[in-house]
C-alpha positions in Angstrom: -13.1 40.3 60.1 -13.5 36.9 61.6 -13.3 34.3 58.8 -16.4 32.1 58.2 -15.9 28.5 57.1 -17.9 27.1 54.2 -18.0 23.4 53.8 -17.9 22.6 50.0 -19.4 19.3 48.9 -18.8 18.9 45.1 -20.3 15.4 45.1 -20.9 13.4 41.9 -21.5 13.6 38.2 -21.7 17.2 37.1 -21.4 18.3 40.7 -17.6 19.0 40.6 -18.0 20.9 37.3 -20.7 23.3 38.5 -19.0 23.7 41.9 -15.7 24.6 40.3 -17.4 27.2 38.2 -19.2 28.6 41.3 -16.1 28.9 43.4 -14.4 30.7 40.5 -17.3 33.1 40.4 -17.2 33.6 44.1 -13.5 34.5 43.9 -14.3 37.3 41.5 -17.2 38.4 43.7 -15.0 38.4 46.8 -12.6 40.9 45.1 -15.3 43.1 43.8 -17.2 43.3 47.1 -14.0 44.2 49.0 -13.6 40.8 50.7 -16.2 38.5 52.2 -14.1 36.8 54.8 -15.1 33.3 53.7 -12.9 30.2 53.8 -13.8 27.2 51.6 -13.0 23.6 52.6 -13.8 20.7 50.3 -15.6 17.8 52.0 -15.9 14.3 50.6 -19.3 12.7 50.3 -21.5 11.1 47.6 -21.8 8.0 45.4 -18.1 8.0 44.6 -17.2 8.2 48.2 -19.6 5.3 49.0 -17.9 3.2 46.3 -14.5 3.8 47.8 -15.3 3.8 51.5 -18.7 2.1 52.0 -20.0 5.4 53.5 -22.0 8.0 51.6 -20.9 10.7 54.1 -18.1 9.6 56.4 -18.1 10.8 60.0 -15.1 13.1 59.4 -17.0 14.8 56.6 -20.2 15.1 58.6 -18.2 16.7 61.4 -16.6 19.2 59.1 -20.0 20.1 57.7 -21.6 20.4 61.1 -18.8 22.7 62.3 -18.9 24.9 59.2 -20.8 28.2 59.2 -22.6 27.2 56.0 -22.6 24.2 53.6 -22.4 24.6 49.8 -23.4 21.4 48.1 -23.4 20.7 44.3 -25.0 17.3 43.4 -25.0 13.9 45.0 -25.8 10.4 43.9 -25.7 8.1 40.9 -28.5 5.8 39.8 -26.0 3.0 39.5 -24.9 3.3 43.1 -27.5 2.0 45.6 -27.9 0.6 49.1 -28.8 -3.1 49.5 -32.5 -2.2 49.7 -32.4 -0.7 46.2 -32.6 3.0 47.2 -30.0 5.5 46.0 -27.4 7.0 48.3 -28.4 10.5 49.3 -26.1 12.3 51.7 -28.0 15.6 51.1 -31.0 14.0 52.8 -28.7 12.6 55.6 -27.6 16.2 56.2 -31.2 17.5 56.3 -32.1 14.9 58.9 -29.0 15.1 61.0 -28.9 18.9 61.1 -32.6 19.3 61.4 -32.9 21.5 58.3 -36.7 21.6 58.5 -37.3 24.4 55.9 -36.5 23.6 52.3 -36.7 26.9 50.4 -37.2 26.6 46.6 -37.5 29.9 44.8 -39.3 29.7 41.4 -38.5 32.9 39.5 -38.5 33.6 35.7 -35.2 34.9 34.3 -35.0 37.2 31.3 -34.0 35.8 27.9 -35.1 32.2 28.7 -37.4 30.7 26.0 -40.9 30.7 27.3 -42.3 27.4 28.5 -45.8 28.8 29.1 -47.4 30.8 26.3 -49.1 33.4 28.5 -47.1 36.7 28.7 -47.6 36.7 32.5 -45.2 33.8 32.7 -42.3 36.3 32.5 -43.3 37.5 35.9 -43.4 34.2 37.7 -41.9 34.7 41.2 -43.0 32.5 44.1 -41.4 30.3 46.7 -42.1 26.7 47.7 -41.3 25.9 51.3 -40.8 22.2 51.7 -40.6 20.5 55.1 -37.4 18.6 54.8 -37.0 16.3 57.8 -40.2 14.1 58.0 -43.3 13.5 56.0 -43.2 10.5 53.8 -39.4 10.8 53.6 -39.3 9.8 57.4 -39.8 6.2 56.2 -36.4 6.3 54.3 -34.5 3.3 55.4 -37.3 2.1 57.7 -39.7 0.4 55.3 -41.6 -2.5 56.7 -41.1 -5.4 54.3 -43.4 -8.5 54.4 -41.5 -11.0 52.4 -42.2 -10.5 48.7 -45.8 -9.6 49.2 -45.9 -6.0 50.5 -43.9 -3.0 51.7 -45.2 -0.3 54.0 -43.7 3.2 54.4 -45.1 5.4 57.2 -45.5 9.2 56.9 -44.8 11.2 60.0 -46.2 14.7 60.7 -45.3 16.2 64.0 -46.6 19.3 65.7 -43.2 20.7 66.7 -41.8 20.6 63.1 -45.0 21.8 61.5 -45.2 24.8 63.8 -41.7 25.9 62.9 -42.3 25.3 59.3 -45.5 27.3 59.1 -44.0 30.2 61.2 -41.1 30.3 58.8 -43.4 30.4 55.8 -45.5 33.2 57.3 -42.4 35.2 58.2 -41.1 34.7 54.6 -44.4 35.9 53.2 -44.1 39.0 55.5 -40.7 39.9 54.1 -41.9 39.4 50.6 -45.0 41.5 51.3 -42.7 44.4 52.3 -41.2 44.1 48.8 -44.5 44.3 47.1 -45.6 40.7 46.9 -49.2 39.7 48.0 -48.2 38.3 51.4 -50.1 35.1 51.0 -49.3 31.6 52.2 -51.1 28.5 50.8 -50.8 25.2 52.7 -50.6 22.4 50.2 -51.9 19.0 51.5 -54.3 16.1 50.9 -56.4 16.5 54.0 -59.5 15.2 52.3 -58.0 11.7 52.3 -55.3 11.3 54.9 -55.6 12.1 58.6 -51.9 13.1 58.7 -52.7 15.9 56.3 -55.8 16.9 58.2 -53.5 17.3 61.2 -51.0 19.3 59.1 -53.8 21.6 57.9 -55.2 22.1 61.4 -51.8 23.2 62.7 -51.4 25.6 59.7 -54.8 27.2 60.6 -53.6 27.6 64.2 -50.3 29.2 63.3 -52.0 31.5 60.8 -53.8 33.3 63.6 -50.4 34.4 64.9 -49.7 36.2 61.6 -52.9 38.3 61.0 -51.2 40.5 58.4 -50.6 37.5 56.0 -53.4 35.8 54.0 -53.7 32.1 54.7 -55.3 29.6 52.4 -55.3 25.8 52.0 -55.4 23.8 48.8 -55.2 20.1 47.7 -51.9 19.1 46.1 -53.6 17.9 42.9 -55.3 21.3 42.4 -52.0 23.1 43.0 -50.2 20.8 40.5 -52.8 21.7 37.9 -52.5 25.4 38.6 -48.7 25.4 38.6 -48.9 24.8 34.8 -52.0 27.0 34.3 -51.7 30.0 36.6 -48.3 29.9 38.4 -48.2 33.8 38.6 -51.0 33.6 41.1 -48.8 32.1 43.8 -46.7 33.8 46.5 -45.6 31.2 49.1 -46.6 27.6 49.1 -45.8 25.5 52.1 -46.1 21.7 52.1 -44.9 18.2 53.2 -41.6 16.7 52.1 -42.7 14.5 49.3 -45.2 17.0 47.8 -42.5 19.7 48.0 -40.0 17.4 46.2 -42.5 16.9 43.3 -43.9 20.5 43.1 -40.5 22.1 43.2 -39.5 20.2 40.1 -42.7 21.2 38.3 -41.9 24.8 39.3 -38.4 24.5 37.8 -39.9 23.2 34.6 -42.2 26.2 34.1 -39.3 28.6 34.3 -37.0 26.7 31.9 -35.4 23.8 33.7 -33.7 22.3 36.7 -30.5 24.2 35.8 -32.2 27.4 36.9 -33.6 26.3 40.2 -31.6 27.0 43.4 -32.5 26.0 46.9 -31.7 26.3 50.6 -32.4 23.8 53.4 -32.5 25.8 56.7 -32.5 24.9 60.3 -32.1 26.7 63.6 -28.3 26.5 63.5 -27.2 25.1 60.1 -27.9 25.6 56.4 -27.2 23.8 53.2 -27.4 25.6 49.8 -27.6 23.5 46.6 -29.1 23.5 43.1 -32.3 21.5 42.8 -30.9 19.4 40.0 -29.3 16.0 40.3 -25.9 14.7 39.4 -26.7 14.1 35.7 -24.0 11.4 35.1 -25.0 11.2 31.5 -23.5 14.6 30.7 -20.7 14.6 33.3 -17.3 15.6 32.1 -18.6 17.0 28.8 -18.7 20.7 29.8 -22.5 20.9 29.1 -23.8 21.3 32.6 -25.7 24.6 33.4 -24.1 26.1 36.5 -26.8 28.8 36.9 -28.7 27.1 39.8 -25.3 26.6 41.5 -24.6 30.3 41.2 -28.1 31.3 42.5 -27.7 28.8 45.4 -24.5 30.6 46.3 -26.3 33.9 46.2 -28.8 32.5 48.6 -26.0 31.4 50.9 -24.4 34.9 50.8 -27.7 36.5 51.7 -28.2 34.1 54.6 -24.7 34.7 55.9 -25.1 38.4 55.5 -28.3 38.4 57.5 -27.2 35.9 60.2 -23.7 37.4 60.8 -24.4 41.0 59.9 -22.0 40.9 56.9 -23.1 43.8 54.6 -20.5 42.7 52.1 -22.2 39.3 51.7 -25.6 40.9 51.2 -24.1 43.1 48.5 -22.4 40.1 47.0 -25.6 38.2 46.9 -27.3 41.0 44.9 -24.3 41.2 42.6 -24.5 37.5 41.7 -28.2 37.5 41.2 -28.2 40.6 39.0 -25.2 39.3 37.0 -27.1 36.1 36.2 -30.1 38.1 35.1 -28.0 40.4 32.9 -26.1 37.4 31.3 -29.3 35.9 30.2 -30.8 39.2 29.1 -27.7 39.7 26.9 -28.2 36.4 25.1 -26.5 33.6 27.2 -28.5 30.4 26.6 -27.3 27.1 28.2 -27.4 23.8 26.3 -30.1 22.7 28.6 -32.5 25.3 27.0 -31.4 24.4 23.4 -28.6 26.9 23.3 -24.9 26.4 22.8 -23.5 27.6 26.0 -21.9 25.1 28.3 -20.5 25.4 31.8 -17.5 27.6 30.8 -19.6 29.8 28.5 -22.2 30.5 31.2 -19.6 31.2 33.7 -17.8 33.6 31.4 -21.1 35.4 30.5 -22.1 35.8 34.2 -18.6 37.0 35.1 -18.6 39.6 32.3 -22.0 40.7 33.5 -20.7 40.9 37.0 -17.9 43.3 36.0 -20.3 45.3 33.8 -23.0 45.7 36.4 -20.4 46.6 39.0 -18.8 49.3 36.8 -22.2 50.8 36.0 -23.1 51.0 39.6 -26.1 48.6 39.4 -25.0 46.8 42.5 -25.3 49.9 44.6 -29.1 50.3 44.0 
């Protein structure tokens, strides 16, 4: 088996803590799955790196990340560390732009045993995906603001046909795979086309690409209406596809309705590269206290294993992905409750619970289903 290299970016704040727990879990999974053939290499980047070197992601780190078969990233940034223009350092966004990771995949799925955020019993069945364009939109203005003295600042949103077509095709194909598993097979384009011409263009391209996927339902909705329905009827959604900034906001709302940011994994995918990371930030206020919830990190690693398994034909990685996901579910079903949700389980306790569930589910044969 040819080894595959994984670039590991622990980052800042709670990043090293959740990454350490994740790598420990992956070690166990490797043994239980009969060997995954993965080699992990730690790569320096983040706010701490910027403090020391003046670079948020040095060229050597970028090269290692680019040459890796996948990138596993924990959390980057610190509100106290900023560029001269006042914005925070964000190497994770640098990676999305440099590696053209146009599809930000944000699964929003309820886990058993988590205290309900929404009172409706249907909330226990929330399972949809936000696909966020991750290379342009309003974020394209990052570092390019037009400043007119102390009077005004302009940031320009960019929507291109090439990126939008790839994004929409990805969303329709994702919906097709979900439909095969029993989901509705419906993609909703989230925009603000009633106000901005860029979004009218975005919607028009969506309508064009939908014609290439006749087996999938295609709808359009304004972002404000979707924001409202995310907290009223989130179980109605299947796949939502949207611009960068809207996706950033809606994915956090999605995380909130299933219990918190510590439960929300993500993947940023391109044609040749992929980054997997929890949606949460570096949370410097709780760093070093053992309180961080590593669940989103575990689930991001599961997404990485699935992507590697599909891309490289590694059945062991596909099995391992299922093992991790089911172990997380079983740990929460059995009473694990992170501090984030009002429980008493910190990083080590959550890791131990998931690891125990991993052994239990493996022994009972659940992973073979």
